[in-house]
C-alpha positions as CSV (number, residue, x, y, z in Angstrom):
1,M,-6.0,-52.7,8.3
2,V,-2.7,-51.1,9.5
3,P,-1.9,-47.8,11.1
4,R,-1.2,-44.8,8.9
5,A,2.4,-43.5,9.1
6,R,3.1,-39.9,9.8
7,F,5.9,-37.3,10.2
8,G,8.0,-38.4,13.2
9,D,7.0,-42.0,13.2
10,A,9.8,-44.5,14.0
11,T,11.6,-47.2,12.0
12,D,13.4,-50.3,13.1
13,H,16.8,-48.8,12.3
14,G,16.2,-46.2,15.0
15,G,15.3,-43.4,12.6
16,T,12.2,-41.3,12.0
17,I,10.1,-40.1,9.1
18,T,11.3,-36.5,8.5
19,T,8.9,-35.3,5.7
20,G,5.2,-35.6,4.9
21,S,2.3,-34.3,3.0
22,P,1.8,-30.5,2.9
23,T,-1.9,-31.0,2.6
24,V,-2.9,-34.0,4.7
25,S,-2.7,-34.1,8.5
26,I,-3.0,-37.3,10.5
27,D,-3.5,-36.7,14.3
28,G,-2.0,-33.2,13.7
29,L,1.1,-34.5,11.9
30,P,1.8,-34.6,8.1
31,G,0.9,-38.0,6.6
32,A,3.8,-39.9,5.2
33,R,3.8,-41.0,1.6
34,L,5.9,-43.0,-0.9
35,G,9.1,-40.9,-1.5
36,D,9.0,-39.0,1.8
37,T,12.3,-39.0,3.7
38,H,13.4,-41.3,6.5
39,S,16.4,-40.2,8.5
40,C,18.3,-43.4,9.4
41,P,21.2,-43.2,11.9
42,I,22.8,-46.1,10.1
43,H,22.4,-45.2,6.5
44,G,21.5,-41.5,6.4
45,D,18.5,-39.9,4.7
46,N,16.6,-42.1,2.2
47,P,13.1,-42.4,0.8
48,I,10.1,-44.5,1.8
49,V,9.8,-47.1,-1.1
50,S,6.6,-48.9,-0.4
51,G,3.0,-47.8,0.4
52,S,-0.7,-48.5,0.0
53,G,-2.0,-49.9,-3.3
54,V,-5.3,-48.3,-2.5
55,W,-4.9,-45.0,-0.6
56,T,-3.0,-41.9,-1.8
57,N,-2.1,-38.4,-0.6
58,D,-1.2,-35.7,-3.1
59,G,-1.1,-38.5,-5.8
60,L,1.4,-40.6,-3.9
61,P,0.7,-43.9,-2.1
62,C,0.2,-43.5,1.7
63,A,2.9,-45.0,3.9
64,R,1.8,-47.4,6.7
65,L,3.2,-49.5,9.6
66,G,5.3,-52.2,7.9
67,D,6.2,-50.3,4.8
68,T,9.9,-50.0,4.0
69,T,12.6,-47.5,3.1
70,A,15.4,-47.6,0.6
71,C,17.9,-48.7,3.3
72,G,15.7,-51.6,4.3
73,A,14.3,-50.1,7.4
74,T,10.7,-50.9,8.3
75,I,8.2,-48.4,9.7
76,V,7.3,-49.6,13.2
77,S,4.9,-46.9,14.5
78,G,1.9,-45.1,13.2
79,S,-1.4,-43.4,14.0
80,P,-3.3,-44.8,16.9
81,V,-6.6,-44.0,15.3
82,V,-6.2,-43.9,11.4
83,Y,-5.9,-47.3,9.7
84,L,-5.6,-48.2,6.0
85,D,-6.0,-51.3,3.9
């Protein structure tokens, strides 16, 4: 089980997740999903390209700690209380 990613969570390129679900809140923040935007200080804005094979929000796979973005950044922070397979 790994932490669920949310709006504002960090990546290893020094960026953050800048969009999220309009309908699902994780710890008071929009839950991040496949296709949501990551703002990378190295490569600019680009989407999250991996996610859960089991859990979805709004029909899209949920993003988690360790998932990646189109520029190769890895999500390095997530919810302290919500975990997914």
